[in-house]
Backbone bond lengths (Angstrom), bond angles and torsions (degrees), N, CA, C in turn:
res aa  C-N    CA-C-N  psi(-1)  N-CA   C-N-CA  omega(-1)  CA-C   N-CA-C  phi
1 M - - - 1.452 - - 1.528 107.59 -
2 D 1.314 116.17 125.34 1.455 118.49 179.76 1.526 110.76 -84.94
3 L 1.319 115.67 177.30 1.467 121.15 -173.34 1.523 112.13 -63.72
4 Q 1.338 117.89 -39.11 1.464 119.69 -179.65 1.518 111.56 -65.57
5 Q 1.324 117.81 -41.29 1.463 120.38 178.32 1.513 110.73 -66.22
6 R 1.339 116.35 -41.35 1.461 120.22 -179.02 1.520 110.61 -66.84
7 T 1.320 117.63 -38.22 1.463 120.61 178.60 1.523 110.54 -68.47
8 A 1.326 116.92 -40.68 1.461 120.06 -179.06 1.520 111.17 -66.88
9 T 1.320 117.56 -41.20 1.457 119.68 -179.22 1.524 111.69 -87.12
10 G 1.316 117.88 -26.89 1.459 121.20 -177.00 1.516 113.62 -70.15
11 N 1.302 118.02 -28.07 1.459 120.41 179.94 1.519 111.91 -72.93
12 Q 1.326 117.34 -20.09 1.453 120.25 -179.33 1.520 111.99 -83.09
13 H 1.315 117.57 -25.32 1.466 121.11 -176.77 1.519 110.02 -78.84
14 G 1.291 116.14 127.07 1.450 120.96 172.75 1.505 115.85 73.28
15 T 1.319 117.53 22.24 1.459 118.53 179.90 1.518 111.27 -68.18
16 V 1.325 117.26 -26.85 1.457 121.60 178.65 1.525 110.86 -101.08
17 L 1.309 116.38 -33.81 1.459 120.86 -173.60 1.527 112.89 -63.50
18 R 1.301 117.92 -46.33 1.466 120.41 -175.48 1.531 112.30 -63.53
19 P 1.327 120.79 -48.35 1.473 118.50 177.03 1.523 113.11 -63.05
20 V 1.332 117.46 -34.99 1.464 119.98 177.74 1.518 110.13 -64.39
21 L 1.327 117.19 -43.08 1.462 120.33 178.23 1.528 111.57 -62.92
22 W 1.319 117.66 -38.21 1.467 120.25 177.68 1.525 111.34 -65.83
23 V 1.323 116.74 -41.65 1.472 119.92 178.81 1.527 110.16 -64.62
24 V 1.332 116.63 -43.65 1.462 120.35 177.81 1.524 110.54 -61.42
25 L 1.320 117.19 -40.77 1.459 121.12 179.53 1.521 111.74 -62.82
26 V 1.309 117.45 -48.05 1.466 121.18 -177.70 1.525 110.78 -64.89
27 I 1.326 116.46 -45.85 1.468 119.80 -178.37 1.526 110.90 -66.06
28 S 1.329 116.84 -44.93 1.467 118.79 -177.87 1.520 111.92 -69.27
29 A 1.326 118.34 -33.31 1.464 120.24 176.37 1.529 110.77 -67.29
30 A 1.325 116.47 -40.79 1.463 119.56 178.17 1.530 110.81 -65.83
31 L 1.326 117.14 -44.22 1.461 119.84 178.84 1.525 111.47 -66.73
32 N 1.316 116.99 -33.83 1.457 120.57 176.08 1.522 109.99 -61.68
33 A 1.323 117.49 -45.70 1.459 120.66 179.76 1.528 111.53 -64.49
34 V 1.314 116.53 -41.72 1.466 120.09 -178.27 1.521 110.91 -67.42
35 F 1.322 116.94 -51.19 1.458 119.73 -175.05 1.524 112.85 -73.29
36 S 1.317 117.72 -27.66 1.463 119.42 177.49 1.517 111.66 -69.19
37 S 1.316 116.52 -28.88 1.463 118.64 -176.77 1.525 113.62 -98.68
38 T 1.331 118.97 -15.46 1.462 119.04 -174.45 1.527 114.63 -109.03
39 L 1.300 118.21 -29.85 1.459 119.88 -175.80 1.525 111.24 -93.13
40 E 1.313 114.76 151.78 1.451 119.40 176.31 1.528 111.49 -74.68
41 N 1.319 117.21 -28.66 1.450 121.45 179.46 1.537 108.85 -91.37
42 P 1.328 118.67 108.57 1.467 120.62 -176.72 1.525 113.94 -74.92
43 L 1.335 117.77 -7.92 1.464 119.54 -177.88 1.523 112.61 -66.36
44 V 1.314 117.27 -28.16 1.471 119.93 177.50 1.526 109.57 -65.69
45 G 1.320 116.25 -45.27 1.470 119.92 177.48 1.507 112.02 -64.55
46 V 1.334 116.37 -37.46 1.460 120.48 177.99 1.531 110.34 -64.30
47 A 1.314 117.15 -39.61 1.468 120.63 179.26 1.532 110.65 -61.43
48 F 1.332 116.48 -44.81 1.469 118.54 178.14 1.518 111.32 -68.69
49 G 1.329 117.30 -30.87 1.456 120.31 174.66 1.517 111.90 -64.44
50 L 1.321 116.44 -39.75 1.465 119.98 176.99 1.522 111.78 -66.40
51 V 1.325 116.11 -36.34 1.473 119.11 175.91 1.524 109.72 -64.68
52 A 1.333 117.30 -40.90 1.465 120.81 178.26 1.527 110.79 -63.57
53 L 1.330 117.26 -43.09 1.466 120.01 177.83 1.523 111.83 -64.11
54 S 1.317 116.88 -35.74 1.463 120.48 177.04 1.528 111.12 -65.81
55 A 1.317 116.13 -39.99 1.471 119.75 178.00 1.528 110.39 -65.40
56 I 1.332 116.82 -39.89 1.463 119.89 177.22 1.524 110.24 -62.40
57 A 1.328 116.50 -44.79 1.466 120.04 178.59 1.527 110.69 -61.34
58 G 1.315 116.77 -41.13 1.463 120.31 177.84 1.521 112.36 -63.04
59 L 1.324 117.05 -39.58 1.461 120.51 177.87 1.528 111.52 -66.35
60 V 1.320 117.03 -39.80 1.465 120.69 178.92 1.525 110.43 -65.69
61 V 1.323 116.64 -46.32 1.466 120.40 179.14 1.526 110.11 -62.11
62 H 1.315 116.80 -43.45 1.469 120.34 179.04 1.518 110.71 -61.56
63 H 1.317 117.25 -41.12 1.462 120.97 -179.99 1.530 110.78 -62.44
64 Y 1.333 116.86 -48.32 1.458 119.47 -177.18 1.515 113.31 -70.89
65 R 1.309 117.87 -28.19 1.464 119.81 177.60 1.516 112.34 -76.44
66 H 1.325 117.80 -27.50 1.463 120.07 -174.15 1.514 113.71 -113.82
67 R 1.322 117.19 12.45 1.469 118.31 176.88 1.515 109.19 -76.42
68 Q 1.315 113.90 156.93 1.451 118.88 178.80 1.522 109.14 -96.52
69 D 1.320 115.80 133.24 1.465 120.26 -177.55 1.499 112.00 -77.70
């Protein structure tokens, strides 16, 4: 696949996924901070922390799958 084909098809991949992952990351990180410091049960904060880590992993995987060599 040459550069023109990769650019034409590469712009279509993940046009929605990446912004959604960023929104999930920001919201879950904020909720993790709030619930970890305010609730007596830390498992709620841990759950949002795991969601944030999952979003980070998704962003990393998306980056490496769609980077240009």
